[in-house]
C-alpha angles and dihedrals in degrees: 000000000000127000134186114267092255092065112053122215116258127232122251114274105227097186142348089262096054114105108260126240110207125206110268105245115211115243115220128205099244112138121170127201113226110185092318096321115112111219120189119218103184095165098050088119089071088070090077098080093181097054117112089231093055091046090051090050092050090051092050093048092049090050091058094042097046091043089055094045092046090063096055102101094207093059095087094047091049091050091051093050091048090051093050094047094045091055098092133110116264126193134185123222107273123237131193132232119173108327093329133092122209131199140151125240135187115195091210116276099030110130093227131022116252124233114232134187129200138172090215117045090203091062130064112266132222126257112271099169129005111190090189088073093058096070139017096232099040095248094128108086138187101245102171143004142180130185126211116248092254092050091240102117136037123207108197136174128212129198128198129222092352096300121151090228114108132202113201124213135173125229130192104235095209095054100024087227125135122241119222093261117118133169123194136191094031117146135172089007143125129199118250113195126208112245092254093050093239094130145328143239121238142165127239146157131233113276110275123249116263110287093009103092094106101034108024118113114258113221139140097046112193135199118228137179117227115204110209114257096022132106120259092245088066095053114126117244105233102179140354136156112212088178092057111052092172096055116108128186141213119194129207135165118222118245092252089056094234104108137051106207119202116194110199120205135180106215114299096330106130090225118096146170126232124218126183136204121192104228092192089067112067092202097045119131128215105269132194116252106168108003106151090101086220101127148359117282126184122179111230095174144307146233104210106299094349111098126201107220133189103210146158091214104135086347116082090189094045135252138199119247140174109233123185123220121220094005136092091230113134125247116265119214112226104171112017127215111274117258094223129048094291119127124212097228106177139353127203127195104210134142092007096299139085116248109201122198115200134188113226109186089333098311131097134265125170127206134186123231136182119233088266089056095253110156112246104180139284133279113244111235125198098238143320102323150106131286128202133171132043093151119162148095132286094257096049117118096203139027136188134229140181123230124192138167135176090274100031122070115223106293119193118224132191114221119203103215095204100050094027088225122144128209132184108259101175124009119184122220115221127183098247140081111245091190090068093069137073123219119191141151125228133180122222133181120254123214092280094043097260111149110239123194119226131185115219124196126182144133119290114264095032113175114227095218100124092252103102119113103239130194112205110197127186148156115176107181153083094035089286117149127216109216132170114288139157122252132172090224090057091055091049091049092049091048088056088059092258130150117226115207122188116178122192099232126199111266091056125096100245092116103024135253097335092054091051092047092050091065107040140078110354089003097055091111088069089070092055091044090052091051093047091048090052090056092048091049092052090051095044091050092051096244089125145334135234096269090053100042123097127182124209140176141146135227103341083007087056087058088049092055093044093050094046090046093055094042097046111018089155093062103063136063094204141355134208114185109183125202087337133183095236109152101064095179094063106025090110095056097076137064110309095345092110086067092070094070088101087071104025131049116241127234092225089089126054093236090049092048093050092047094049094046089062092068111009100131096215091052101040098056109111130207115244096030123127104231122192122252106293133190115190116195130195143148126244092224096047104137095168099059101012114227091243087084092062094038094054091044096052093043089053092044092051091050091049101042112116098170132072096250115118117251107191141161127219111203113192117210123225089013134114138188092319110273112120094010109161119250092241092056091046091053093048092047096047091047090052094048092048092046087054091050095044091054098043097042094043096241118174117216116229 
């Protein structure tokens, strides 16, 4: 195998114990001045993912990594166990349009779930769309769909190789044949059909410059209307803001068909504006409804010009209100903010009632409410877990939801909206015994004394002797909540005798706006302190010890792992940062990275630069430090968190590493940030990650 001169060939790895020789990564001369501070960026050339030199570097790094992994004897056994466990039926919660019911199904090892349609939910449906037929390797995924009100037409989007870019098509439901319609360069968008099915609204960006599809900055999102049977170039521009490059838009049409609702966002900030267009008036313009950008507003439904809104306006843990449009009538509170620490997470208007899903210490509860908000009881749930679903229309008599927990795969239930009784509709059968495991929640103090909840899962009869391999997983950002859920990888880890620990770090949404605010911008260090405190608690309480403790996280969680690894390299036995945001000085320079300014500081200001330099993983690695075994993972088509983050981090880590522990990177080809990743690639990746942990934590396979 031949490489460019800048990337030297590596020596043959004879065994997993042989000292590794990493590719020599060329150091460039780039130095940037930040407010008088000179910051070297020697690996800036790795940002060009299409350059021959970068491709050769990726190939050389993968040769080292896969050579190392291939010589871990347990890897084959782990892959076989993952494959066997993954081979179980998986269903989505069905939903109804017209006289048809739609759902997705994966028979087990299919790379992508298949979309089905049926006239009788109790009977198996027919295939409407099989993404597995769209590519040989399963890397084309169904990324979005919307059905007309009469159930006659399907608008669906596909993405390739894990990219965020979507291509929209239209399919006739009766014939399962595509029409000629096609929409390109859509991203972060749904499709909102007119009530009569004559066309739909969508959001898109201008076509990227040549070579910039995976790295170019995405701004100036626009909303268009596509009339069925016409070319995209004829689509009508509905709304744009040339004076606001950071504004993005989501479009939806109310159930009664009267209103187009545009929800305007600025990056990932949870605040938004709402704009309305009266679709019954051909000459109507888009009008502002709630445009102070002072809170989060989500439309649940409407009665004429009265809109039911889930909002954190004057309610940090959310409430449901009725807000009129074009009148001076006061808001009416329907479901108030909870008095305790509960968060009103979602509300559905279906069957003439409101179904409210709450988070209670990061697990779900569901309550019934009349249209006036009057409480009408609570839905009994099987155990501590997470609920999703309750889709439907106001005249429906039943709805479906999915329930999952750490020890229960997603089970689909049918809820009779008149009797309020639930029955199992689809129950997967997985090759494991849930009764063999314990699930509990503990609270531990962080560095500043804040009580942090943490879920613990392990086998029954666990000995607290400090010798248990433990996987500590976290996220802590963007108002995203970590709640109980089933995963094949969790079962494999538990069967190995491992402990799984998932703390609900600040920066997430588990306790509402204040919890999120306590872990972002100038307070981002709180998130790292929370994670480090979780590790210390697990060690102090004899669940594990440093040589047996691994930390893991993805995306913003990859930043979490990278920051904790650099701040406390002595505390962990292994680290796996996945698709992480690791170069905090330049995250905003690529694709949608600028949108993360709501959670991260930005190096364009002196205060932002100084704050980010305190924890930016690429910049806080130090030469001569013994870092624990580390496996960095990324995808070569990741256009959410570009792979340059991981590339620059591992190049720096390999240059700094003073100890004997392996520091490797696994770069998946034809893969992106994670969404739509084929089952086969997921199995291979999880088996490799676990093989790395098994070897470096000294885990014995049963």
